[in-house]
C-alpha positions, 0 to 999 in steps of 0.5 A, a space after each residue: 651477639 644475641 640478646 642473652 649475651 648482651 644481658 650478661 654483659 650489662 649485668 657484669 658492667 654494673 657490678 661493684 668492686 667489693 671493698 672486702 676483696 684483697 687489693 690485687 684481686 680488686 684491681 684485676 676485677 676493676 680492669 675486667 669491668 672497665 673492659 666489659 663496659 667499653 665493649 658494652 658501650 661500643 655495642 650500645 652505640 652501634 645499636 643507637 646509630 642503627 635504631 636512631 636512623 630509623 626513628 629519625 625517618 619515622 619521627 614527625 618534625 620537632 616543635 619547640 617546647 612551650 616558652 614558660 617563664 621561670 620564676 626567680 628563686 625567692 631569697 630571704 630578706 635580711 633580718 634587722 633587729 627591732 629599733 628598741 633593744 634591751 640588754 639581757 638580764 645576765 651578760 656573757 663574757 666571751 674572751 676578749 683582748 680588752 679583758 687584760 685591762 683588768 689585770 695589773 701592768 707588768 712592764 713600764 712603757 719606757 722599757 717596752 714601747 708598743 707597736 700599737 695601743 688598743 686601749 688606755 685605762 686610768 684606775 679610779 678610787 671610790 671618790 673618782 681620784 686617780 688610783 695608780 698609773 695609767 695602763 696601756 694595753 698593746 696589741 701584743 696583749 701586754 699591759 704597760 704602765 705609762 711612766 713617761 709623764 705624771 698627769 694631773 686631773 683636768 679642771 674647769 674655772 669652778 675647780 671641778 676635777 675629772 680624770 685626765 684619761 677620757 674617751 677620745 685621747 688615744 689616736 685611732 692608730 694607737 700610736 699617740 695619746 693626747 691629754 688635756 691639762 690646764 694651759 697645755 696639751 701633753 702629747 705622748 708618743 707610745 711607739 718611740 717613747 717621748 713627751 711633747 708639751 704644747 702651751 695653750 691658754 685656758 682650762 682644757 678638759 677634752 680631747 678628740 682626734 681628727 685625722 692627724 690633728 688633735 682638737 682640744 678644748 674647754 672653757 668655751 674654746 677649742 684648739 686644733 693642734 697638728 700632731 707633727 708640727 705642734 702648730 695650733 689654731 682656734 677652731 669654731 667647734 665645741 669640744 663638748 659636742 663634736 663627734 669623733 670622726 671616722 678615721 676612714 673618712 679622711 682629713 677633709 671630712 666634715 666635723 659633726 656636732 650633736 647639739 640641743 635639748 629635748 625637742 630641739 636636738 640637731 646634727 650640725 655639720 662643719 667644715 674640717 678646716 675652720 669649723 664653718 657651719 655647712 648644714 643642720 639636720 633635726 634629730 627625728 625619732 619617727 622610727 621608734 615606737 611611741 613613746 620612745 624619744 631622745 631627750 639629750 645626748 651626753 658623752 662623746 659621739 662616735 662616727 662610723 661610716 654613715 652612723 653616729 653612736 652616742 649615750 643619751 637620756 631617753 623617754 621610754 615606756 617606763 621612765 622619762 630620763 632613762 639611760 640609753 644609747 642611740 644610733 643615728 643616720 649622720 646624714 638625715 638625723 634619723 634615729 635608727 636604734 636605741 639601746 634601752 638601759 632601763 631605770 636602775 642605773 646611775 645618771 650618766 652611767 654609760 658613755 660610748 667608747 667607740 665602734 669596733 671593726 665589725 660595726 658594734 658599739 662599745 660602751 661603759 655599762 655599770 657596775 664597772 664594766 665594758 659591753 659590746 652592742 651590735 645594733 643590727 642584730 641586737 646582740 649585747 655581750 660583756 667585754 671587761 668585768 669590774 673595771 673601775 676607772 676610765 677607758 679610752 679605745 683606739 678607733 
């Protein structure tokens, strides 16, 4: 085979099969091309073997390439939002299952129990009195009315009243609700509809779930009630200060309290069994820019992994006593993020309702709404509009 023949074969071997040709002709041409390429490959291999042997004889001994270290490919550092964040002037409201709470109940719980409740909602009138039955939002998207029991407002020794539904009354698995009432705890099974009443002495106001136990208290006394046996004992924990435990932490995980006032705020750890104090950590705001600091916590704190979220009154760059939400390290007491809600809000406007499974904080955000805040990204969006009343979420 001479040089001209070899050139012709190489030219044919690189021709494309044009898509505009009929299918039969294209397949035939492709077969010819493959045969030609195999022939060219055989010729090229023979030439390489012959020429390669000659070159190998004449080539000087090979030397190893210089050993140059390869620099690692730089990776971008994860971005974190600023320690102090603010909500946007206008909230967006992406679709959310909780938005169904703003609609009326369409069926009674006794007729159609839930598999799992996502939230409870008690509508209130302008004077904060109950305005209709408690609504139960199931994971099927249906809103039910809680028709199994008539709940009275909670009250203290001075006669002050509050709604029976509060953050913390719905069990983390969404199967039970527990309501503080004067001289008793009312347990409601939402899956196999039923009501149990556990007699307890005192003006009981607050409830929080800790594993399969209910911590219920008020009037300077807190009881621990077993969900499945009704066994009750007193526990040395404040129902006002105790943080709702992370459901994933297990029954024996220590209880945390958020205590103190400006200049003396602390996270206090107690044993889950009897409330014995284990440790105390001062709350520190060194990660916040001056003059930001936490003055006092209010409402229920919520634990998620190693972080605690709670509503708080804060000192900001504009106001001493502004509304805010703080996220702290539960082990060190260090404040990591603050949501500055500004000056134009009512006092105690914005209690935290819990965490979602994506690590975002859910909170009340007046006027009459619920918002979702991700402290790691700084994103805050609306969840429910115009929801005048009290909301309790399953963790």
